[in-house]
C-alpha positions in Angstrom: 18.4 17.3 -3.5 15.1 16.5 -1.9 15.0 12.9 -0.5 11.4 11.1 -0.4 10.7 9.0 2.7 6.8 9.0 1.3 4.7 8.0 -1.2 1.5 6.6 -2.0 0.2 3.0 -1.8 1.1 1.1 -5.0 -2.4 -0.4 -5.2 -4.9 2.1 -7.2 -7.4 2.2 -5.1 -5.9 2.5 -1.3 -5.2 6.1 0.0 -2.5 5.5 2.0 0.5 7.0 1.8 3.7 3.9 3.1 6.7 4.7 4.9 9.4 3.8 2.0 11.0 2.1 5.5 8.5 0.4 6.6 6.3 0.0 3.3 5.8 -3.7 1.9 7.3 -3.2 -1.4 6.1 -6.2 -4.3 7.3 -5.9 -7.8 9.3 -3.0 -7.1 6.7 -1.3 -6.0 5.4 -0.2 -2.3 2.5 -1.3 -0.8 0.8 -0.3 2.7 -0.2 -3.5 3.7 0.3 -7.3 2.0 -2.8 -7.7 1.4 -2.2 -4.5 -0.8 0.8 -6.5 -2.2 -0.6 -9.4 -2.6 -2.8 -7.9 -5.3 -6.3 -8.5 -2.6 -7.0 -12.0 -3.1 -10.1 -13.9 -3.2 -11.6 -13.3 0.0 -9.1 -10.4 1.5 -11.3 -7.1 2.6 -9.3 -4.0 2.2 -5.9 -2.8 3.8 -7.7 -2.2 7.1 -6.7 0.9 7.5 -9.4 3.7 8.7 -11.4 5.5 6.2 -9.7 3.7 3.0 -11.9 1.6 0.8 -9.2 -0.2 -1.6 -9.9 -3.8 -2.1 
């Protein structure tokens, strides 16, 4: 049996890998940050992770 502990952030433009233990959950999906989980509301710029250009 395989247990998945990490997955890609559910934000479509994000390339971050998140731990399911620490991910921010929204609508049943794991996100790497509050900005991604909130759908990048106006004024938010990406997730601020180095090298990730989401948002």
